[in-house]
C-alpha positions as CSV (number, residue, x, y, z in Angstrom):
1,M,260.8,-10.2,88.9
2,A,257.6,-12.1,89.6
3,V,257.7,-15.9,90.2
4,N,254.8,-18.0,89.2
5,L,254.6,-20.6,91.9
6,G,252.6,-22.9,89.6
7,A,255.1,-23.0,86.9
8,H,257.1,-25.8,85.9
9,F,260.7,-25.2,87.1
10,T,263.6,-26.2,85.0
11,F,267.0,-25.9,86.7
12,R,267.5,-22.6,85.1
13,K,264.2,-21.3,86.1
14,L,264.7,-22.5,89.6
15,L,268.1,-20.9,90.0
16,K,266.6,-17.6,88.8
17,A,263.8,-17.8,91.3
18,I,266.0,-18.8,94.3
19,L,269.0,-16.5,93.6
20,P,267.6,-13.3,95.2
21,V,266.3,-15.1,98.3
22,V,269.7,-16.9,98.7
23,L,271.7,-13.7,98.3
24,M,269.3,-12.1,100.7
25,Q,270.0,-14.7,103.4
26,V,273.8,-14.3,102.9
27,F,273.7,-10.7,103.4
28,V,271.6,-11.1,106.6
29,S,274.3,-13.5,107.8
30,I,277.0,-11.0,107.1
31,Y,275.5,-8.8,109.8
32,S,277.0,-11.1,112.5
33,V,280.2,-11.8,110.5
34,V,281.0,-8.1,110.1
35,D,280.4,-7.5,113.8
36,G,282.8,-10.3,114.5
37,F,285.4,-9.0,112.3
38,F,285.5,-5.6,113.6
39,V,285.2,-6.6,117.3
40,S,288.0,-9.2,117.0
41,N,290.4,-6.9,115.2
42,F,289.5,-3.5,116.8
43,V,288.3,-4.2,120.3
44,G,290.1,-7.6,121.2
45,K,289.9,-11.2,122.0
46,T,287.9,-10.8,125.3
47,A,285.1,-8.8,123.5
48,F,285.1,-11.3,120.6
49,A,284.6,-14.1,123.0
50,A,281.8,-12.0,124.8
51,V,280.0,-11.4,121.6
52,N,280.1,-15.2,120.6
53,L,279.0,-16.2,124.1
54,I,276.0,-14.0,124.3
55,M,274.8,-14.2,120.6
56,P,272.6,-17.4,121.0
57,V,270.2,-15.2,123.1
58,P,269.2,-12.7,120.4
59,M,269.4,-15.4,117.9
60,I,266.9,-17.6,119.7
61,A,264.5,-14.5,120.2
62,G,264.9,-13.4,116.5
63,S,264.1,-16.9,115.3
64,L,260.5,-16.3,116.2
65,G,260.3,-14.6,112.8
66,F,261.5,-17.6,111.0
67,M,259.0,-19.7,112.9
68,I,256.0,-17.6,112.0
69,G,257.4,-17.0,108.5
70,A,258.1,-20.6,107.5
71,G,254.8,-21.9,109.0
72,G,252.8,-19.0,107.8
73,S,254.2,-18.9,104.3
74,A,253.5,-22.6,103.8
75,L,249.9,-22.1,104.9
76,V,249.5,-18.9,102.8
77,A,251.0,-20.6,99.7
78,K,248.9,-23.6,100.2
79,T,245.8,-21.4,100.5
80,M,246.8,-19.6,97.3
81,G,247.2,-22.9,95.6
82,E,243.7,-23.8,96.6
83,G,242.5,-20.5,95.0
84,D,241.5,-18.3,98.1
85,K,243.6,-15.2,97.6
86,K,241.4,-13.1,100.0
87,K,242.0,-15.7,102.9
88,A,245.7,-15.7,102.1
89,N,246.0,-12.1,102.6
90,Q,244.1,-12.3,105.8
91,L,246.4,-15.1,107.1
92,F,249.5,-13.0,106.1
93,S,248.3,-9.9,107.9
94,M,247.5,-12.0,111.1
95,M,251.0,-13.5,111.1
96,V,252.6,-10.0,111.0
97,F,250.5,-8.7,114.0
98,F,251.1,-11.8,116.0
99,A,254.9,-11.7,115.3
100,I,254.9,-8.1,116.6
101,I,253.1,-9.0,119.8
102,L,255.2,-12.1,120.4
103,A,258.5,-10.2,119.8
104,A,257.5,-7.4,122.1
105,S,256.7,-9.8,125.0
106,V,260.1,-11.5,124.6
107,T,261.9,-8.2,124.6
108,A,260.3,-7.3,127.9
109,I,261.3,-10.6,129.5
110,L,264.8,-10.7,128.2
111,I,266.3,-7.3,129.0
112,P,266.1,-7.3,132.7
113,S,267.1,-10.8,132.7
114,M,270.4,-10.3,130.6
115,P,272.9,-10.3,133.4
116,Y,271.6,-13.6,134.9
117,V,271.6,-15.1,131.4
118,A,275.1,-14.1,130.7
119,K,276.3,-15.6,133.9
120,A,274.3,-18.9,133.2
121,L,276.2,-19.0,129.9
122,G,279.6,-19.1,131.7
123,A,280.6,-15.2,131.4
124,D,283.3,-14.5,133.7
125,E,284.0,-11.0,135.4
126,K,285.8,-9.6,132.3
127,M,283.2,-10.8,129.9
128,L,280.1,-10.2,131.9
129,P,279.5,-6.4,131.3
130,L,280.4,-6.8,127.6
131,C,278.0,-9.5,127.3
132,V,275.2,-7.7,128.9
133,L,275.8,-4.6,126.9
134,Y,275.9,-6.3,123.5
135,G,272.9,-8.7,124.4
136,D,270.7,-5.7,125.7
137,I,271.1,-3.7,122.5
138,L,270.6,-6.6,120.2
139,V,267.5,-7.7,122.2
140,G,266.2,-4.1,122.2
141,G,265.7,-4.7,118.4
142,I,264.1,-7.9,118.5
143,I,260.9,-6.7,117.0
144,L,262.7,-5.4,114.1
145,F,264.9,-8.6,113.8
146,T,261.7,-10.8,113.9
147,L,259.9,-8.7,111.3
148,Q,262.9,-8.7,109.0
149,N,263.0,-12.5,109.2
150,L,259.3,-12.9,108.6
151,F,259.2,-10.6,105.6
152,Q,262.1,-12.4,104.0
153,T,260.1,-15.5,103.9
154,F,256.9,-13.8,102.7
155,F,258.6,-11.8,99.8
156,M,258.9,-15.1,97.9
157,T,255.4,-16.1,98.8
158,A,254.3,-12.7,97.5
159,Q,256.3,-13.5,94.2
160,K,258.6,-10.4,94.9
161,P,262.0,-12.0,95.7
162,M,264.1,-9.3,93.8
163,L,262.5,-6.6,96.0
164,G,263.3,-8.5,99.2
165,F,266.8,-9.0,97.9
166,F,267.3,-5.2,97.3
167,I,265.9,-4.3,100.8
168,T,268.2,-6.7,102.4
169,V,271.3,-5.7,100.5
170,G,270.6,-2.1,101.5
171,A,270.3,-3.0,105.0
172,G,273.4,-5.3,104.9
173,L,275.5,-2.5,103.3
174,T,274.3,-0.1,106.0
175,N,275.6,-2.6,108.8
176,I,279.0,-2.9,107.1
177,I,279.4,0.8,106.7
178,L,278.3,1.6,110.4
179,D,280.4,-1.2,111.8
180,G,283.5,0.5,110.0
181,L,282.6,3.9,111.4
182,L,281.2,3.1,114.9
183,V,283.7,0.5,115.7
184,G,286.9,1.2,113.4
185,V,286.7,5.0,113.5
186,F,284.7,6.2,116.4
187,K,286.0,3.3,118.8
188,M,282.6,2.6,120.3
189,G,283.6,-1.1,120.8
190,I,280.8,-3.7,120.9
191,A,278.1,-1.2,121.7
192,G,278.9,0.3,118.2
193,A,278.7,-3.0,116.5
194,A,275.4,-4.0,118.1
195,A,274.0,-0.4,117.1
196,A,275.0,-1.0,113.6
197,T,273.1,-4.4,113.5
198,V,270.1,-2.9,115.0
199,I,270.0,0.1,112.6
200,A,270.2,-2.3,109.7
201,E,267.5,-4.3,111.0
202,A,265.3,-1.2,111.3
203,I,265.9,-0.5,107.6
204,G,265.1,-4.0,106.5
205,A,262.0,-4.3,108.5
206,G,260.8,-0.8,108.2
207,I,261.0,-0.5,104.3
208,S,259.3,-4.2,104.0
209,L,256.4,-3.0,106.3
210,I,255.9,0.1,104.4
211,Y,255.8,-1.9,101.2
212,F,253.3,-4.4,102.3
213,I,251.1,-1.5,103.8
214,D,251.0,0.3,100.5
215,K,247.7,-0.8,98.8
216,K,249.2,0.2,95.4
217,N,252.0,-2.5,95.5
218,D,251.5,-5.1,92.7
219,S,252.5,-8.0,94.9
220,L,250.1,-10.9,95.9
221,L,250.1,-9.9,99.6
222,H,249.0,-6.9,101.2
223,L,248.8,-5.8,104.9
224,S,245.5,-4.9,106.5
225,W,243.8,-5.2,109.7
226,A,243.0,-8.7,110.7
227,K,241.7,-10.3,113.8
228,L,243.8,-13.0,115.4
229,E,242.2,-16.6,114.8
230,I,243.6,-19.3,117.1
231,K,243.3,-22.2,114.7
232,P,245.4,-20.9,111.7
233,L,247.9,-19.4,114.1
234,L,248.3,-22.8,115.9
235,K,248.6,-24.3,112.6
236,A,251.3,-21.9,111.4
237,V,253.1,-22.1,114.7
238,S,253.0,-25.9,114.8
239,N,254.1,-26.1,111.2
240,G,256.9,-23.6,111.5
241,S,258.0,-24.9,114.9
242,S,260.7,-27.0,113.4
243,E,262.4,-23.9,112.1
244,F,262.1,-22.2,115.2
245,L,263.3,-25.2,117.4
246,T,266.1,-25.5,114.9
247,N,267.4,-22.1,115.6
248,V,266.7,-22.7,119.2
249,S,268.6,-26.0,119.0
250,V,271.5,-24.6,117.2
251,S,271.9,-21.7,120.0
252,I,271.5,-24.4,122.7
253,V,274.2,-26.5,121.1
254,N,276.4,-23.4,120.8
255,I,275.9,-22.8,124.5
256,V,276.9,-26.3,125.5
257,Y,279.8,-26.3,122.9
258,N,281.0,-22.9,124.3
259,H,280.9,-24.4,127.8
260,Q,282.9,-27.4,126.7
261,L,285.5,-25.2,124.9
262,M,285.9,-23.0,127.9
263,S,286.8,-26.2,129.8
264,F,289.3,-27.6,127.4
265,F,290.6,-24.4,125.8
266,G,289.5,-21.4,127.7
267,E,288.8,-18.1,125.8
268,N,290.8,-19.2,122.8
269,G,288.3,-22.2,122.2
270,V,285.2,-19.9,122.3
271,S,287.0,-17.5,119.9
272,A,288.0,-20.2,117.5
273,Y,284.5,-21.7,117.5
274,G,283.2,-18.1,116.8
275,V,285.2,-18.1,113.5
276,L,283.8,-21.4,112.5
277,M,280.4,-20.2,113.1
278,Y,280.7,-17.2,111.0
279,V,281.7,-19.2,108.0
280,W,278.9,-21.7,109.0
281,M,276.4,-18.7,109.1
282,I,277.2,-17.8,105.5
283,F,277.2,-21.2,104.0
284,A,274.0,-22.2,106.0
285,A,272.4,-19.0,104.7
286,I,272.6,-20.3,101.2
287,F,270.9,-23.4,102.2
288,V,268.3,-21.4,104.2
289,G,267.7,-19.2,101.3
290,Y,267.1,-22.1,99.2
291,N,264.5,-23.4,101.6
292,I,262.8,-20.2,101.9
293,A,262.5,-19.9,98.2
294,S,261.5,-23.5,97.5
295,L,259.1,-23.8,100.4
296,P,256.1,-21.8,98.9
297,I,256.7,-23.5,95.5
298,I,256.4,-26.9,97.1
299,A,253.5,-25.8,99.3
300,Y,251.6,-24.2,96.4
301,N,251.9,-27.3,94.1
302,Y,250.9,-29.6,97.2
303,G,247.7,-27.5,97.7
304,A,247.1,-27.7,94.1
305,K,247.7,-31.7,94.1
306,N,250.3,-31.3,91.3
307,H,252.3,-34.3,92.2
308,G,254.4,-34.2,88.9
309,E,255.7,-30.8,90.0
310,L,256.4,-32.0,93.5
311,H,258.5,-34.9,92.0
312,N,260.3,-32.4,89.9
313,M,261.2,-30.0,92.9
314,F,262.2,-33.1,95.1
315,W,264.8,-34.3,92.7
316,K,266.0,-30.9,91.5
317,S,266.4,-29.9,95.2
318,L,268.6,-33.0,96.0
319,V,270.8,-32.5,93.1
320,F,271.3,-28.8,93.7
321,L,271.9,-29.1,97.5
322,G,274.3,-32.1,97.0
323,V,276.4,-30.0,94.4
324,C,276.5,-27.0,96.6
325,G,277.6,-29.1,99.6
326,V,280.7,-30.6,97.6
327,A,281.5,-27.1,96.5
328,M,281.3,-25.7,100.0
329,F,283.4,-28.4,101.4
330,G,286.2,-27.8,98.7
331,F,286.0,-24.1,99.2
332,A,286.2,-24.3,103.1
333,E,289.2,-26.6,103.0
334,A,291.0,-24.4,100.5
335,M,290.2,-21.1,102.2
336,S,290.9,-22.4,105.9
337,Y,294.1,-20.7,106.2
338,P,293.2,-17.2,104.8
339,L,289.9,-17.2,106.6
340,S,291.6,-18.1,110.0
341,M,294.2,-15.5,109.3
342,L,291.4,-13.0,108.7
343,F,290.0,-13.2,112.3
344,T,292.9,-14.4,114.3
345,S,296.2,-13.2,112.9
346,Y,297.0,-11.1,115.9
347,D,297.3,-14.3,118.0
348,P,299.5,-17.1,116.8
349,E,298.1,-19.7,119.3
350,L,294.6,-18.8,118.5
351,F,295.3,-19.0,114.8
352,N,296.7,-22.5,114.9
353,L,293.7,-23.7,116.9
354,T,291.3,-22.0,114.6
355,L,293.1,-23.4,111.4
356,H,293.0,-27.0,112.8
357,A,289.3,-26.9,113.8
358,F,288.5,-25.3,110.4
359,I,289.9,-28.2,108.4
360,I,287.8,-30.8,110.5
361,Y,284.6,-28.8,110.5
362,A,284.5,-28.3,106.9
363,I,283.3,-32.0,106.4
364,I,279.9,-31.1,107.7
365,Y,279.1,-29.0,104.6
366,L,278.9,-32.2,102.4
367,T,275.5,-33.3,104.0
368,L,274.4,-30.0,105.7
369,G,272.2,-28.6,102.8
370,I,270.2,-31.8,102.4
371,N,269.8,-32.2,106.2
372,M,268.3,-28.6,106.5
373,W,266.1,-29.0,103.4
374,T,264.5,-32.2,104.6
375,S,262.9,-30.5,107.5
376,A,261.9,-27.4,105.3
377,F,260.3,-29.9,102.8
378,F,258.0,-31.5,105.3
379,T,257.1,-27.9,106.6
380,A,256.2,-27.1,102.9
381,L,253.9,-30.3,103.0
382,N,252.3,-28.9,106.1
383,N,253.6,-31.9,108.1
384,G,254.8,-30.0,111.0
385,L,255.4,-33.2,113.1
386,V,257.9,-34.9,110.9
387,S,259.7,-31.6,110.2
388,L,260.0,-31.2,114.0
389,L,261.2,-34.6,114.6
390,V,263.9,-34.3,111.9
391,S,265.0,-30.9,113.2
392,L,265.2,-31.9,117.0
393,A,267.0,-35.3,116.2
394,R,269.5,-33.9,113.9
395,V,270.4,-30.6,115.5
396,L,269.7,-31.1,119.1
397,V,269.9,-34.9,120.1
398,F,272.6,-35.9,117.9
399,Q,274.8,-32.9,118.4
400,L,274.4,-32.7,122.1
401,I,275.3,-36.4,122.6
402,S,278.3,-36.0,120.3
403,I,279.5,-32.8,122.1
404,L,279.2,-34.5,125.5
405,V,280.3,-38.0,124.8
406,L,283.0,-37.7,122.2
407,P,285.4,-35.7,124.4
408,L,285.2,-38.3,127.0
409,I,286.6,-40.8,124.5
410,F,288.9,-38.7,122.4
411,G,289.6,-35.8,124.6
412,A,289.7,-32.2,123.2
413,E,290.1,-33.5,119.6
414,G,286.7,-35.0,120.0
415,L,285.0,-31.6,120.2
416,W,286.0,-30.7,116.8
417,W,284.7,-33.9,115.4
418,A,281.4,-34.0,117.3
419,I,279.4,-31.9,114.8
420,V,280.8,-34.0,111.9
421,V,279.4,-37.1,113.4
422,A,276.1,-35.6,114.4
423,E,275.5,-34.3,110.7
424,L,276.3,-37.7,109.3
425,L,273.9,-39.4,111.7
426,G,271.3,-36.6,110.7
427,F,272.0,-37.4,107.0
428,L,271.0,-41.2,107.5
429,M,268.0,-40.1,109.4
430,C,266.9,-37.6,106.7
431,I,267.2,-40.0,103.8
432,S,265.2,-42.7,105.7
433,F,262.4,-40.2,106.4
434,L,262.4,-38.9,102.6
435,F,262.1,-42.6,101.5
436,L,259.4,-43.6,104.0
437,F,257.0,-40.8,103.0
438,R,257.6,-40.9,99.2
439,K,254.3,-42.6,98.4
440,K,252.2,-40.6,100.7
441,Y,252.9,-37.4,99.1
442,G,253.6,-38.5,95.7
443,Y,257.1,-36.8,95.2
């Protein structure tokens, strides 16, 4: 199914366009969730805590693909809207090559540093070897993870969202099956879980790469040799820096959060938070998918100076994300008991802690979608500075302050309310930015 970026989008047409990309992101998020489920139930609580403790490291590294993909696709879609398809393909190819070089450099730095990183994150003697093993395997596949994230964004820009969806579903099913075999049947522990993820990433990245190299594909984008040009690279990186720094900030917040949880609750706190994050990954993936799908549409119409369609996309996005937020909140509250039981039924104390935290944490979904979309919206408008300010304030500044300050006032209970307070502050900020820039961009 091809998507005409310059068309007028009714709700029905918009949902049809975004659904493949949303489902694609959900399947990617399932990678980590499935790993966590099998590790928690087949390997044990210590291994589960180790996986959650080291997970921010590969997530930060892999978010390079989101940075280049978000910033690059906005630039490519804008160039398409201006009518220069040849230049758009050159920019696309350059982004792919740059992503490979950058990911390879990060891999070379992180693998020998993993033991020191794990210690810095708070791994004790029992968790350290598990953290290093899991982290090394995932970081070894960072090039694949980066390319997979990059291509997920560009499939929408290429007007081939369904193809991206099918590739991602295939990779996701591979990950689920291999987790069951390697962890559940062959008892390979966290090494098996990590290997399953990397193999799935290889499928997602590899098939996508082959498709875009094939000159016979009928998409708007084709991969060919292109020299690296500093100016458009800097434009893409700066424009996509908010998406990258959002992922980095989430990982930094997770690190600080885990440290606080270890102080107040020990291993149980990290494990309980891990369950919350698995559900967050799936729900946030829906919002990320919407952002990826809507970004090239908004960027295309911005490049074409079609203010009427910008206005249309602006209001439809707010309505869609608001309705999704209410639905997610209701689902999370209703499913808090069975979802907590799914991951922690083997330990009553851990289960009760997880259930209590789950009920509080679910409140964030009311505003999360609009908060995340605001940053992506300004990225699509090629205003990387505002997008960056929104992301850093919401994800890093507000959350870190809440995590560090609220426990001093309310004790351990303040930890579970910290992100709720931060997201509410972020929502007020996002609404303010959207109001302030409404006349400048005509949405």
